[in-house]
N, C-alpha and C positions, 0 to 999 in steps of 0.2 A: 504539830502540823495543822494548818487550817483545814477545817472540815465544812462541808455544806450541810445545812439543815435540810430535812426531807421535804420542805414545803414546795411541791410541784417543781422542784429543780431537776433538770434532765441529768441522767447518768452520763459519765464519761465513756467514750467509745474505747473498746479494747485496743484498737490500733494506735491509740495515742490521741492527745488533745490537739486539735488544730490550732495553729498560731493565730494571733490577732491579725486583722487585715492590714495590708500595707498602708502606713500612714501617709504616703505620698503618691496616691494613684494618679495616673494621667500625666499630662505634660507639666513641666516645672512652671510655677507661677504662684501668685499670692493665693493662699488657701481660702481667702474670703471669696475668690471667684469660683471655688469648687462647688459642684452641685451634689456632692456626696451626702451632706447633711440635708440640704434644702429639698432634694428630691426623694428623701427617704419617706417611707409610708407615714410615720408619725407626723413629721413637719408638714407634709403636703396636706394630710387630712386636717391637721390643726389649722393650717392657713386657710383652707376652704371654709372650715367651720367658723373661723374668726371673721372672714369676709362676709359670709351670710349673716352672722350675728350683727356686725356693724351696719350692714345695709338695712336689716330689719329695724334696728334701733333708730337709724336716721329717718326711716320712713315713719316710725311711730312718733318721733320727736316733731317732724314737720307737720304731721297730721294733728298732733296735740297742740302745736303752736297755732295752726289755722283754726282749730276748734276754740282755743282760748281767745283768740282775737275776735272770732265771730261772737262768742258769748259776751265779750266786753261790748261789742257793737250792739248786740241785742239789748243788753242792760241799759246802754245809753239811749237807745230808741224807746225803750219802755219808759224811762224817766221823763223823756221829752214828749211822750205821747205820739211818736211817729209810728208808721206802719212797719211791721217787722217782716222782712223777706230774706230768703237765703242769699239773694243777690247782694246783700250788705257786704258780703265777703269780697266781692270784686268790683263794687261800685267805686266811683271816684271819692276821695276823702282819705281817712286814715287807713283804709284797707289797701291803698296803693303801696303801703310799706311792706306787705307780705313778701313779694319777690326779693326785697332787700333783707327782710328779717330772717328768712330761712337759711341762707348761707352763713350769715353772721352768727346765728344761733348754733349751727353745726360746728363752726370753728371754735366758738367759746366753749361749747360742750366738750369738744375734743381736748382743749387745753385743760379743762376742769377734770379730766379723767373719767368722763361719763361714758366713754366707749372702751374703757379698759376691760380686761377679762372679767368674767362674772364675779370671781371671788374678790377682786380689787375694786369693783365698780362702786362708785358713791351712790348714796340714796337721795331721797327727796330734798333733804336740806341743801345738798350741793346743786340740785336742779334749780331751787329758788335763788340761790346765790348767783348762779350763772345767768339766769333770766334777768336778775336785777342789773347785772353788768351789761347785758344786751340792751336793756331799757335805757341805761345811761348812754350807750353808744348811739342809739336811735335819737335820744334827746339832744345830744351834742351835735349830731349830723343835722337834725332839723333846725336847731338854732343857727348853725353855720350857714344853712341855705335859706334862712328867713322863712321857714315853713310856719304856717299859722296853726298853732295847736288850739283849736276852738274848745276842746273839752279837756280840762286839766286832769280829770279823774280817769281818762281812758287808759293811759299807760299803766298805772298801778293795778287797775282792775284786770287788764290783759295779762299782767305778770302773774297775779294770783290764779286767774282762771287757767292760764297755760300751764302753770306748775301742777295744778290738780289734774288736768287732762293728760299731760305727759307722764306723770307718775302713775296714773291708772293704766295707760296704754303700755307702759314699761312693765308693770306688774303682770298684766295679761300676757305680754310676750314671754316673760320669765316662766310663768306657769305652763304655757303651751309648749315652749321649747323644751322644758324639762320632761314633759310627758312624751314628746316626740322622741327625745333621746333615750328615754327608758324603753319605749316601744322598739326602737332601733337597736337596743342592746349596747348603747354607748357606755363604756366604762373607763375609768382611769386605772390603767394597769401599771403596777409598781414592782420594781425589784429593789430589795433592801440589801445593803452591804454594810457590815460592821461586826463588832464582837457580839457574842451570843446574848449577854445580859442587856446590852443597849438595844439590840433589835427587838427583844421582847417588849421593852418599854415603848419603842417606836410603833410597833405594829398595831397595838390597841387603838390609839387615837387616830392613826392613819386610816384604819378600816371604816371609820365613820364617814358619812357622806361628805363630799367635798363640793360646796356650792350646789348641792342637789344632785351631783353626779356620783354614782356608785363607785367605790374604790375597791379594787381587787389586787391583793398581793399575790403575784403570779410566781414569785421565786425570791429566795433570800440566800445570800452567800455569807456564811459565818466564818470569820477569820479571827486569828489570835490578835490581841493587841500588840502594836509595834509595827515598825515599817516593813519588815520582811514578811510578816503575815499577810499584809495587803499586797505588796509587790509580787509575792510568790503565788498569788491567786489570780493573776491577770488572765492566764490562759483559760482557767475555768470560768471566769467572768465572761470572757468572749464567747464561750460555748453557751452560757446561760442567756446572754443577750441575743445571740443568733437564734436560739431555739424558741424563746418566749416572745421576742420582739415587743418589749414593754414600751409604755409611753414615757416613763420617767424612771430614773435610778436615784434612790435616796441613800445618801452616804452619811453614816455616823462617823465623822472623821476626827473626833476628839483625840484619839490615841495614835493617830498615824502621822508621819512626817509629811511635809509639803510635797516632796518629790513623788511619794507613793500616791498621794491624793491627786496630783496633777496627771499621773499616768492613767489613773482610773477615769478621770474626767475626759481625757483625750480619747480613750478607748470607747467610752460611751458615746461621745459625739461622732466618732467614725461610724457607729452603728445607728445614727439618727435618733439617739435617745437623749432627752433632756436630763440634766443633772441638778439635783437639789441637795444642799448640805443641811444636816441636822446638827447645829452647833451645841456645845455644852453650855451650861449655865454661866460658867466663867467667861466664855467667849462672848456671850450676849452682853455681859456687863462691861467688857473692856474694848469691844469692837463696835464701830458704828455700823448699823445695818437698818434695812427697811423691813418692818414686820408686815407680813401679808396675812390679813385676817381670813378666817374660814378654813385654816389648814389643820386645826386640831393641835398642832405644835408649830413653832416657828420654823419655816423652811426658806432657804435662800437659793434662788435659781442661778446657775452659771451658764451663760450662753456661749456657744462655740464661736470662734472668730471667723464666721462666714457672713457674707453680705448677700442680699438678693441682687438681682441684676440691676435694679434701679438704684440701690444704694451704692453698688460698686461704680456705676456710671456717674453718679453724683460726685463721688470722691475723685474719680479720674478727671472729670470736667473741671472740678474745683482746682485740682493740681495744675492742670494745663493753663487755665485762665490766669490764676494767680502767678504762676511761673513766668508766663509771657509778660504780664504786667510788670513784675519786678525786673525782668530783663530789659524791657524798653525804658522804664523810668531810671534804672540804674546804670545806663550806658556811660554818663559822665563819671560816675564813681569807678566803674570798671577801668576806664582809661587812666584815671589818677592812680589807682592801685597798680596797674600794669607798669606805668612809668616809674613808680617808686621802687618796685621790685627790680626792674632792669637797671636802675641807676645805682642801687646798692651792691648787687652781686651778680656774677656771671651765671648764666643758666636760663632755662625757659621760664616764662611767666606762669604757665600752668604745670601742675604736677599730677600725674595719673597714679593714684594709690590703689593697689590691688586689695579689694575688700570682698567679704562674703555677704551675699545678699539673700533674696528670697529663695527658699528651698535649698539653702547652702550652695548656691551657684556663685562662682567667682565672677566679678566684674571690675571694670576700671572706674573708680570714683574720682571725679575731677576736683582739684583744689588749687587755689593760688599758692605758689611755692613760698614757703615760710622758712625753709632751711637752706643751708649752703649746699652746693653740689656734692654728691657722694654721701649724703647724710645716712641713707639706708644702710650702707656698708659699715657704718660705725656703731650700729645699734647693739651688736653683740658685746662690744667692750663697755657699754653703758648699762647692761642688764643689772649689774650689782647696785646701781644707783636708783633703780625703779622705786617710785614712791607709792604706786597704786597697788591695790590688793586684787587677788584673783587674776582673771584673764585680761588684764589691762597693763599698758606700759605708759607711765606718765612720770616726767621729771620736771619739777617746778622751774629750775634754771638749766634747761637743756642747752648745752654749749653749741649745738648745731643750729639753733634758731637765730635768724638774723634780727637786726633791730626793727626793720620794717615788719618782719614776721611776727615779732612779739606784739606789735600793735594790732596786726591783722587777727592774731589768735585771741587777744584780749577782747576784741569786738566781734569775733567770729566772722569777720569779713572773708577769711580764707575759705569759708564754706560756700560762698555765693556761686561759684561755677557748677555746683551740684544741681542747680536749676536745669542744666543741660541733661543730667542723669534723670531728672524728673520727667522732662519732656520725652526722653527716650523710653520711659516706662520701667527703668531700672530702680528707681526710687520714688518715694512719695514726699510731699512736703512735711508730713508728720508720720512718725513711726519709730520703731526701735532703731537705734544707731547701728550701721553696718560695722563689723569688726575687721581689723586687719587680719591677714592670714596667720600671723604669729599668735594673736590673741584668740582667734577662733579655735586654733588647735589645742588650746588649753581649757576649753569649755568642758564642764561636766555634762552628762547626758540630759539632765533635767533643764539645763540652760538652753538647749537647742530648739525648743519650741518657739523661741522668740523669732526664729528665721522662717516661720510659717507665713509671715506677711511681708509686704514690701518694706524695706528699711526706709528711714526718713531723714530729712535734713535736720529736723528738730524733733523733740519728743518730751516725755515727762522727765527724762534725764536732765535736760537743759533747764527746766524750770523748777527742779527740786533739789538743787545743790550742785549739779554739774559734776566737776571732778572731785568734789569733796565726799562723795558717797562710796560705800563699799560696793563691790561688784555684785554680790548677791542681792543687795538692795536695789541696784539698778535693774537687774533682771526681773525682780518682782514688780517694779514700775512698768516694765515692758508688758508683763502679763496683765497688769491692771488696765493698761491702755487697750490691749487686744480685746479683753472681755467687755470693756465699756465703750467701744468705739461708737462715735456718731460724728456727723459733719460739724456739729456745734462744739464737740470736744476738740476737733482739729482747729477750729477757728479760735477757741479760747487758748489753746496751747500756743498758737502762733502769736496771739496778742500778748500773752505773758512772756514769750521768749524775748520780745523786744526790750522790756525793762531789765530782764535777767542778763541779757547781753550787755546793755549799756552800763549796768552796775559792775560787770566783770566778775561777779561772784563765782568762785570755784573754777575760773577759766585759766588754763596755762598750757 
């Protein structure tokens, strides 16, 4: 049986261990709209601290940029024998570029990772490279507007001077902020989960300072190697997280199966706790990952599938705008498809397919009809011919599909009416595909986390093999999308869906 190590781990109450919190609190809806994680103590405190840190860094960078430009102007005045005044910074001439320079510099620094968290933030070398790019932008803009660069050495001098000034101001900020955090008692509170031998190896390097922040292991849950050892300890882990309220949970998951690991990740996220995995050496060799310096050992953070209000609004606005655009532009295509369906077979143009959507709520998904009338009643007799694995039903030469339907399916044109579901908020343009009632009833428990977000018209399924993949592989793609979501990922999936559809790869 798994046991808990004594390290500041709370004892279990005599009346029994309380169960984990309800995974679906509040109204049904996309879990990314939920504030459970976002408004937890850890995320809120971390968000405020990150906002203050970024604001301070931006102020330091703008001040350093102004100081660097001023020093370059002073040096030029010295060389030419001109009188040196502080007003050089706002007089007409090259100093007019400062209002333009400041926002461009902040944007370039942001893209260069110079506002990343402390442990991932680049150093002076990246500052110099970023300022060189800013200088090239300024030079290109000046040449494009016929600006007269009277002093060719001013720009490289300003780059060097600004690099030194910004680097010094950032170093001062780092030193002062660390002292203030130490005085305020800020610590990185960790809970470790894994087998006993691995946790001993983990704890030593993790107790070292992390980006200057003191690390405190407030608890550890020691479990036997194997799936049941981890899955059977979820109740005790819930008690530990509730009692200690750590900032992060570090999971040594090398000996546990993916279902057990997924349950631990979801439990931690419901308690507002970040999750980081400590992979084995073999996993580091065979899996692509991003090494985060300053951790003592490699750690990989798993984010919960929740979006802030702005991110959620961005995705929703994107869905509505693009859906309306496709609807308006595609009106001629809609009319042609509708006519072809009516000419070949009797029945309605649109088919309402009952599917399971977000939070496992049933809804009617719209499709162009691709089968003969009464096709749904014939599915039971075709179960023996199912060619798909797991909770999917696919037949390459389904006798119920019409000739027009085969063309529509090959090009995925039968999915176009789902733009209406997107506008109604039942679906998104990109997300896990909603399953029919028959398929959803066959899901394993670990599959069901895919329904925590809005289903999509397209997703990683469609651009990664479509019908040619095993169902478990498709579910893993859903989890990868949920964890890595961004508006740019949605755009890239939509862009890659078009060639995947035109090629007809795996579609039937």
